[in-house]
PAKE-790815 format. One record per atom (N, C-alpha, C): y, x, z; residue in three letters. Coordinates in steps of 0.001 Angstrom, whole numbers, padded with zeros to 6 digits, always signed. Each point is the difference from the previous one (the first is absolute). Layout:
BEGIN
YXZALA ...
***
This chain:
BEGIN
+029167+048331+009580MET -000884+000318+000279MET -000450+001465+000777MET -000510+000283+000696SER -000590+001494+000613SER -000552+000827-001056SER +000188+001746-000046LYS -000765+000297-000605LYS -001462+000189+000604LYS -000183-000169+001252ALA -001264-000170+000373ALA -000703-001086+000115ALA +000298-000912-000843CYS -000470-001465-000184CYS -000743+000548-001540CYS -001376-000350-000014LYS -000578-000352-001324LYS -000942-001044-000047LYS +000321-000081-001227ILE -000612-001818-000585ILE -001525+000314-000799ILE -000924-000175+000777VAL -000971-000381-001196VAL -000842-000992+000017VAL +000077-000026-001329PRO -000704-001040-000474PRO -001529-000284+000412PRO +000066-001250+000199VAL -001877-000826+000345VAL -000305+000104-001015VAL -001356+000047-000105LYS -000820-000242-000588LYS +000253-002212+000007LYS -000235-000413-000899ASN -000220-001620-000597ASN -001056+000374-000739ASN -001771-000575+000814ARG -001156-000229-000582ARG +000329-001634-000629ARG +000652-000897+000244LEU -000141-001427-001145LEU +000818+000534-001217LEU +000564+000844+000430GLY +001227+000430-001787GLY -001162+000428-000769GLY -000408+001120+000575GLN -001077+000738-000717GLN -000919-000542-000403GLN -000658-001073+000625LEU -001150-000823-000572LEU +000531-000741-000927LEU +001091-000440-000200LEU +000665-000727-001390LEU +000325+000449-000445LEU +000094+001152-000567ARG +000309+001144-000995ARG -001227+000450-000903ARG -001355+000153+001401ARG -001448+000332-000694ARG -000165-001074-001282ARG -000523+000482-000830PRO -000541-000989-000907PRO -001126-000553+000657PRO -000299-001336-000635GLY -001529-000564+000229GLY +000423-001259+000755GLY -000888-000752+000649GLY +000243-001515+000760GLY -000524-000456-000887GLY +000448-001504+000601VAL -000640-001095-001146VAL +001210-000585-000688VAL -000446-000901-000868SER +001094-000347-000831SER +000649-001348+000339SER +000412-000492+000106ARG +000494-001796+000555ARG -001466-000956-000840ARG -000145-000004-001192THR -001134-000865+000055THR -001338+000043+000515THR +000248+001522+000215GLU -001582+000181+001457GLU -000080-000133+000960GLU +001590-000066+000758ALA +000743-000475+001575ALA -000837-001628-000235ALA +000675-000563-000911VAL +000086-000755-000211VAL -001353-001234+000190VAL -000919+000567-000978GLU -001224-000110+000054GLU -000715+000492+000793GLU -000049+000775+001006ALA +000008+000369+000991ALA -000146-001060+001255ALA +001386-000387-000146ALA +000321-000786+001231ALA -000576-001415-000196ALA -000555-000470-001612ALA +000067-001318-000035ALA -001873-000226+000643ALA -000312+000762-000334VAL -001482+001055+000370VAL +000209-000758+001913VAL +000658+000870+000398ALA +000198-000055+001670ALA +000319-001521+000081ALA +000574-000350-000292VAL +000713-001933+000053VAL -001380-000726+000010VAL -001142+000688-001017GLU -001345-001360-000634GLU -000820+000692+001561GLU -000043+001250+000201THR -000305-000111+001324THR +000004-000508+001247THR +001094-000377-000024LEU +000611-001180+001222LEU -000247-001349+000073LEU -000402-000546-001648ARG +000130-001341-000315ARG -001263-000817+000740ARG -001067+000539+000289GLU -000521-001171+000622GLU +000153+000004+001610GLU +000139+000624+000618ASP +001485+000046+001389ASP +000410-000870+000476ASP +001441+000688-001306TYR +000901-001037+000201TYR -000057-001414-000755TYR -000606-000303-001157VAL -000291-000999-000269VAL -000905-001560+000661VAL -000529+000828+000569GLY -001121-000943+001560GLY +001398-000354+000963GLY +001282+001234+000136ALA +000877-000887+000842ALA +000957-001034-000398ALA -000186-000142-001049ILE +000924-001417-000872ILE -000597-001260+000963ILE -001014+000009-000130PRO -000284-001812+000178PRO -000002+000026+001650PRO -000109+001224+000599GLN +000464-000109+001862GLN +001741-000145+000027GLN +000850+000766-000964GLU +001403-000062+000327GLU +000481-001468-000749GLU -001085-000429-000552LEU +000487-001380-001007LEU -000736-001315+001267LEU -000582+000489+001270GLY -001033-001145+000781GLY +001249+000418+001293GLY +000719+001053+000325ALA +000981+000241+000970ALA +001021-001235-000505ALA +000469+000138-000994LEU +001562-000804-000633LEU -000351-001146+000252LEU -001513-000741-000214GLU +000001-000987-000021GLU -000523-000402+001405GLU -000498+000943+000936ALA +000265-000349+001312ALA +001512-000199+000473ALA +001040+000720-000314ILE +001436-000046+000351ILE +000257-001696-000338ILE -000218-000408-001472ALA +000091-000577-000424ALA -000289-001347+000654ALA -001570-000202+000107ALA -000599-001196+001280ALA +000514+000160+001057ALA +000774+001054+001064ALA +000650-000064+001188ALA +001772-000784-000371ALA -000094+000163-000475ALA +001486-000321-000635ALA -000188-001117-000875ALA -000660-001194-000062ARG -000129-001165-000343ARG +000070-000822+000977ARG -000963+000323+001245LYS +000434-000548+000975LYS +001707-000017+000585LYS +000455+000403-000320LYS +001117+000073+000761LYS +000611+000183-001527LYS +001535+000061-000089ARG +000628+000067-000310ARG +000400+002000-000660ARG -000128-000158-000967ILE -000181+001851-001065ILE +001502+000583+000287ILE -000461+000874+001220SER +001352+000560+000312SER +000313+001191-000857SER +001173+000810+000108PRO +000586+001062-000369PRO -000867+001377+000169PRO -000507+000370+001109ARG -000518+000648+000314ARG -001969-000484-000685ARG +000063-001346+000261ASP -001351-000331-001319ASP -000725+000776-001314ASP +001597-000452-000169PHE +001007+000444-001940PHE -000946+001727+000080PHE +001466+000709+000971GLU -000036+001310+000193GLU -001454+000426-000004GLU -001104-000422+000510ALA -001175+000654+000294ALA -000609-000304-001078ALA -000389-001445-000932MET -000176-000394-001323MET +000505+001659-000916MET +001167-000048+000074ILE +000557+001163-000896ILE -000438+000878-000311ILE +000268+001059+001486GLU -001418+001158+000816GLU -001357-000256-000823GLU -000664-001156+000591ARG -001571+000510-000577ARG -000103-000094-002018ARG +001219-000995+000007ALA -000268+000101-001688ALA +000640+000862-000656ALA +000852+000932+000497GLY +000383+001793-000685GLY -001171+000604+000386GLY -000936-000300+000650ARG -001252+001287-000054ARG -001249-000743-001350ARG +000173-001787-000373LEU -000328+000132-000694LEU -000029+000265-001367LEU +001862-000278-000031LEU +000025+000631-001353LEU +000145+001340-000483LEU -000545+001008+001030THR +000400+001191-000083THR -001371+000110-000437THR -001111-000256+000501LEU -001621-000306-000936LEU +000013-000410-000660LEU +001122-001701-000326ALA -001078-000097-001502ALA +000784+000936-001019ALA +001389+000559+000345GLY +000819+000687-001449GLY -000986+001342+000358GLY -000540+000543+000880THR -000497+001738+000280THR -001605-000337-001349THR -000551-000975+000269PHE -001262-000477-000531PHE +000292-000856-000719PHE +000886-000591-001011ARG -000058-000284-000936ARG -000356-001179-000468ARG +000146-001002+000885TYR -000616-001096+000194TYR +001697-000989-000619TYR +000110-000091-000766ASP +001490-000723-000675ASP +000286-001280+000688ASP -000767-000619-000408LEU -000008-001508+000358LEU +000141-000321+001719LEU -000990+000496+001049LEU +000973+000262+001007LEU +000830+000266+000552LEU +000567+001316-000598GLU +001117+001037+000432GLU +001081-001572-000579GLU +000048-000641-001279GLN +001077-001022-000072GLN -000008-001203+000823GLN -001448-000634+000720VAL -000055-000541+000758VAL +000599-000058+001027VAL -000125+001556+000411VAL +000708+000538+001610VAL +001457+000173-000090VAL +000590+000281-001416GLN +001278-000028-000015GLN +000794-001452+000094GLN -000954-000543-000196ARG +000921-001105-000129ARG -000265-000755+001360ARG -001090+000357+000519PHE +000167-000505+001422PHE +000953+000651+000935PHE +000055+001055+000087CYS +000988+000558+000163CYS +001594-000093-000095CYS +000356-000291-001231ASP +001318-000900-000362ASP -000184-001252+000660ASP -000707-000588+000183LEU -000089-001340+000726LEU +000183+000287+001159LEU -000665+000626+000898CYS +000206+000075+001633CYS +001610+000296-000417CYS +000368+000921-000307VAL +001443+000519-000042VAL +000883-000586+000033VAL -000196-001181-001363GLY +000590-001322-000289GLY +000275-000745+001400GLY -001177-000533+000123MET +000011-000704+001469MET +000697+000401+000776MET -000240+001330+000648LEU +000698+000196+001082LEU +001355+000346+000160LEU +000597-000304-001716GLU +001238+000521+000255GLU +000242-001687-000186GLU -000650-000983-000550LYS +000652-001267-000204LYS -000001-000599+001625LYS -000972+000502+000594GLY -000399-000978+001550GLY -001099-000985-000402GLY -000804+000283-000936ILE -001015-000847-000814ILE -001389+000083+000584ILE -000320-000703+000636ASP -001150+000567+001029ASP -001965-001114-000949ASP +000134-000495-001101ASP -001048-000564-000382ASP -000953+000702-000038ASP -001297-000526+000768ALA -001301+001159-000247ALA -000852-000462-001008ALA +000585-001170-001076GLU -001020-000284-000811GLU +000423+001042-001338GLU +001419+000337+000031ALA +000392+000691-001321ALA -000637+001707+000821ALA -000522+000148+000733VAL -000702+001451+000842VAL -001137-000199-000356VAL -001041-000943-000025ASP -001352+000172-000448ASP +000190-000148-000649ASP +000528-001107-001651VAL -000170-000125-000575VAL -000159+001410-000750VAL +000989+001581+000190HIS -000211+001185-000318HIS -001022+000754+000482HIS -000061-000137+001217LEU -001383+000717+000483LEU -001520-000765-000623LEU +000046-001164-000582ARG -001083-000498-000608ARG +000246+000843-001567ARG +000755+000291-000071ALA -000120+000347-001283ALA -000071+001855-000010ALA +000393+000408+001110MET -000027+001032+000369MET -001891+000450-000128MET -000632-001199+000622ARG -001450-000059-000068ARG -000670-000153-001086ARG +000455-000889-001229LEU -000405-000127-001200LEU +000027+001902-000789LEU +000919+000650+000190ALA +000502+001221-000456ALA -000658+001757+000909ALA -000537-000960+000906CYS -000623+000958+000557CYS -001227+001092-000603CYS -000143+000797-000053PRO -001078+000915+000001PRO -001282-000594+000234PRO -001109-000631-001032GLY -001668-000264+000861GLY +000492-001455-000269GLY +000949-000850-000406ALA -000231-001346-000092ALA +000141-000020-001372ALA -000336-001009-001197PRO -000703-000070-001523PRO +001431-000004-000008PRO -000342+000787-001339ALA +001129+000315-000988ALA +000699-001109-000654ALA +001424-000408+000297LEU +000593-001093-000633LEU +000632+000731-002056LEU +000103-000760-000494SER +000079+000240-001248SER +001504+000478-000377SER +000401+000411-000790GLU +001757-000114-000364GLU +000308-001169+000185GLU -000432-000698-000596GLU +000492-001520+000006GLU +000544-000697+001454GLU -001119+000184+000782GLU -000341-000344+001155GLU +001065+000451+001561GLU +000204+001184-000912ALA +001129+001546+000980ALA +000853-000555-000200ALA +000292-000462-001423GLY +001589-000481-000317GLY +000870-001221+000487GLY -001588-001219+000311LYS +000173-001428+000547LYS +000466+000558+001540LYS -000601+000530+000338MET +000117+000282+001656MET +001249+000918+000225MET +000344+000973-000848LEU +001567+000159+000170LEU +000977-000401+000025LEU +000175-000903-001383HIS +000288-001296-000074HIS +000156-000967+001473HIS -000831-000094+000489GLY -000195-001160+000826GLY +001237+000394+001218GLY -000159+001683+000378LEU +000599+000524+001063LEU +001391+000149-000189LEU +000214-000026-001188SER +001500+000516-000394SER +000335-001787-000224SER -000502-000819+000183ARG +000855-001561+000154ARG -000407-000416+001466ARG -000617+000833+000890VAL +000550-000139+001300VAL +001309+000495+000854VAL +000086+001351-001120HIS +000874+000677-000180HIS +001659-000662+000068HIS +000034-000312-001296ALA +001015-000797-000845ALA +000052-001450+001111ALA -001144-000562+000459HIS +000881-001093+001057HIS +000435+000325+001036HIS -000123+001143+000840TYR +000577+000516+000849TYR +001610+000495-000969TYR +000196+000074-000408HIS +001027+001383-000765HIS -000662+001396+000632HIS -000753+000664+000045ILE -000541+000806+000493ILE +000597+001130-001507ILE +000636+000948-000027ARG -000288+000670-001234ARG -000854+001895+000182ARG -000743-000005-000978ARG -001106+000785-000194ARG +000430+001101+000742ARG +000023+001061+001043LEU +000474+000958+000196LEU -000080+001489-000612LEU -002145-000390-000248GLY -000388+001622-000839GLY -000276+000273-001073GLY -000356+001183-000539PRO -000374+000543-001315PRO +000235-001075-000855PRO -000795-001036-000103ALA -001157-000535-000420ALA +001614-001238-000469ALA +001278+000158+000760ALA +001006-000970-000178ALA +000795+000156-001439ALA -000476+000726-000910VAL +000838+000662-001260VAL -001162-000713-000794VAL -000640-000646+000135GLN -001046-000303-000982GLN +000099-001290+000284GLN +000100-000854-000947ALA -000483-001668-000064ALA -001376-000688+000214ALA +000682-000533+000706ASP -001515-001026+000306ASP -000571-000810-001164ASP -001598-000216+000370ALA -000464-000388-001115ALA +000137-002058-000277ALA 
***
């Protein structure tokens, strides 16, 4: 390096801010995030029936013909949105039903099965678990999930979602 070169340290504003005392604790940040999510609840929870309606429309159109791989992919994409909404706003039963629907679609796609009735059963279960529907008792919810598991077993479709490690009722 030549003697004419001079290295000048640049002030790092982010580094300075990080070294400065203050800020918020992890607990405060999580609480603030929860409040922010709750402010979005009304708008986004209102989208759940619309997303479910879009899924039902795809299934209805597919029912008139054979359910194609493209139909399954479209349903999986829509179901992914529902899964995000259900998980974000802690609709546990809806989240479990949508996970099973995704597993069903992936399994049917992989196996080349196009049974519209199995899809319809899962869509009806989503309607029962949808916000605004009459609340199901724990026993009723368990029976519904068990029935969906029986559909999966009939087609030899395995659970892919995080709930796969839990034993079915």
